N, C-alpha and C positions, 0 to 999 in steps of 0.2 A: 396543889401540892406546895410544900414549902421549899424554897431555894436557898436556905440558910447554910447548907452544907453541900459537899460534892455529891453527885448522884451516886446511888448505890451501885449502878451498873459499872462504874470505874472507881472502886474504893481507894485505889492508890493516890488519886488526885487530891484527896482530903489531907494527905500527909505532907504535901509539898509546901515550901514557903510561899508567902503571898507576894504579889506585886500590885501596886495601885494603878488606877487608870491613867493618871497623868504621867507616871514613869513609863508605863507600857507604851503610851502614845508617843512619848519623846524618844524612847530608845528603839522602837520597832516600827516607826511609821515612815521613815525616810528612805526605805529601800525601793529599788526598781523591782517590783514584786513579781515573782512567778508563783502561781497558785497550783498546787498539786492536790488532788482529791482521792480519797480512798474510802471504799465501802468495806467495813470490817465487821465480821461476826462479833457479838459482844464478848463471848468467851475468849476469842482470839485477842481482842483489844485488851482485856484484863491481863492475859498472860504476857503479851508483848510489853505493855506499860510497866508490869512488875519487874522487868529486867532492863528498863531504860535507865542508864546510869548517868547520862549527860545532865548538866545543871538545868533545872527547869523550875519555873515559878508559876503560880496560878493567879489569874486576875481575881482580886477580892474587893468588893465594894459593900460597905456597911455590914460586914460579916458574912456576906453571901458570896458563893463561888460558882454557882450555877444560875443562869438567867434564862427566863422564858422569852422566846421570840415569836412574833406572829406577823406573817406577811400575807398580803392580798395582791394578786397579780391581775392586771387588766390587759385585755386584748380586743381586737375587732371581731365582728361576726365571721370574717373570713380567716381569723386567727393569723393575721399577718406577722405578729411578733413571733409566734411559735414557728410558723413556716419559714421565716427568714433564718431562724436559728437552726431548724432541722436541715435546711439545705445549705448551711454554711455560708450564707450571704454576708458580705463584708459590711454592708451598710444596714445593720440591724439595730433593734432597740428592745428595751425591756422596761416596763412600767409597773411599779408596785408601791404599796404603802408598807412600811415596816414599823411595827410597834414593839417597843421594849416593855413587856408586860409589867415587870416588877416596878418600874418607875413611871408607868403610864405616859410614856413619851412616844409620839409618832412622827414619822416623816413621810413625805411623798418623794419617791426617788425615780429618776429617769436615767437609765443606763444605755449608752449608745456605743457603737463601734463604727468608726468612720473609715474613710478611704485609706488611711495609713495604718489600719489595724490597731489604732490606739483606742483602748476602752476607757470611757469617761463616765463617771457616776456623779450626778448632781442631785441635790435634794433640798427641800424646804421643810420647815416645821409644819405639822398637820395636826388637826384635831383628832384625837383617838376615836371620837364618836363618828367620824367620817371615814374611818379606815377602809370600809368596804364600798365606798362610792367616790366618784370624782366630783367635787364641787365645781362651780363655775370658775372660781379662782384656780383650783387645782387643774382643771382642764386647760385653762389659758396658759398656765405654767408649762404643762406638758407640750402644748403646741409650740410655744415659744422656744422651748429647749430642743425639740425635734427639728424645728426650722433652722436653728443656729447650727446644729450638729450635722444634719443630713440634707439640708436644702429644702426646696419646695416639693416635699413628698406628701401626697394626699392619702390619708388612711380613713377608714370608716369610723363610726362611733366606738367608744371604748366602754367595755363593761367588765365587771369582775368575772374571771373564769376559773380561778384556782386560789385556794388559801393553803398555807403551810404553817405548821407550828412545831417547835422543837425546843429542847433545853440545851443551852450552849455553855461549855466551859472553855476558857481561853488560856493557853499556855504561853509564857514568854521564855525563850531559849537564848540566854545571854551569850553563849559561845558564838552563835552566828548572828545575833541581833535580830532573830526571826521570831515569828509567832506561829501558833497552831491552834485550831479550834476543834473541839470534839462535840458533835451534835448527837443527842440521844432522844428517844421518844419522838422521832420525826413522823409527822402525820401530814397527809394530803387530803384535800376535800374539794369536790366540785360544789358550786353554789346550790345545786339541786340534789346532792347526793350525800351518802354517808362517808365518814372519815375512814381512811385507810392508814395503817401504821406500819412503819418499817420494823419488821419483827426480829427481835434479838440481834440487832445490828446497829452500828453507829457510823456516822459520816465524819471522817477525819480530814481536815484540810490544813495543809501547811502553806505558809506565806513567807517566802524567803527571797534571797537574791537569785541570780542565775544559777549558782551552785546549790545543790541540794543541801538541806540542813541536817542536823544530827538525827532528828526524828524520821526524816525521809530515809536516811541510811539504815536506821534501826528497823524500820518497817521492811525495807528491801531485804535485809539480812534474814528476816523471818518469812520471806516469800510473799509479802504483801506488796502489790504493785498498784500504781495509780490507775484510775479508771475514769471513764467519762460519766459524770453525773452532774446534773443541774437541777436544783430543787424545782425550778419552774418547768423546764423542758422535759426532764425525765418524769416528773410528776404528771404532766399533761399526757405524755405518751403512755404512762401506766394506766391512767384513768380513762383514756380515750383510745382503746385498742385499734380503732379505725384510722388513726393518724399515722403518718409515716414516722417510725421510730428512728430510722437512719443511724445517726451517730451514737444513740443510746441503746441500740438494739441489744448489743452484747451484755451491757449492764443489766438490762431488764430481764434477759433470758437466763443469765447465769448467776447473778449475784444479789438480786434485789427481792428478798422475801417480803411480800406484803400480805396483810390480812385485814379484813374489816374490823374496825375497832369494837364492834358489837360482839365479835367472837372472843371467847376466852382463849388465852395462850395454852399451848400444850404443856401438860405437867411433866 
């Protein structure tokens, strides 16, 4: 699919003024960030954004406003990464490759949460052709990063357990110096399974200071509240019903309509 214009699912975004990546990074990157996530039916998102009157600009690069993301998550045979997150352990980690499909650029990322509840994400450039495996150099980087962040913790071998794909549009909200992302066409897939798509819904994530931003307040005014959703953990719980869903159970039961991508959507 072409990403030259805003996705049809949220047509209002195509009419907003643009912001470049350098300006967005400069103006909205220095906050002590609080991330709030929302799972919103597509029709509701269209309706709410059509009445959002605060100043907003859309990230645009080379004429495109929507960008395809591809991530592969790695875990041990015992699913240590998932289990640590499911049980809310403080010294947890997440390992993935992230590929910006339109620019064919990949990174290997290691995200940790240490004893002081400080979340740190570190990454190195990675070859797109290696996105679904850990090379020797990649594995050495993962071990070194985990050792520095978590200490001498021993985990089993790491293998790909889940891939996610989605189209992302990024908003800059000058009033609060914050940003928001809108992810559509979100899909999850196990290495040995078929892809599942988030049906007629988008994931909205706001990234602001401790105070809620204008988009948060607008969503709240329309009855949309934050929910617990993690593309890795919620996706794993959805595709592995035998796993403890714990913190994502309510999201999975009440708000997350999934269908196999081989099925046609209802007309």
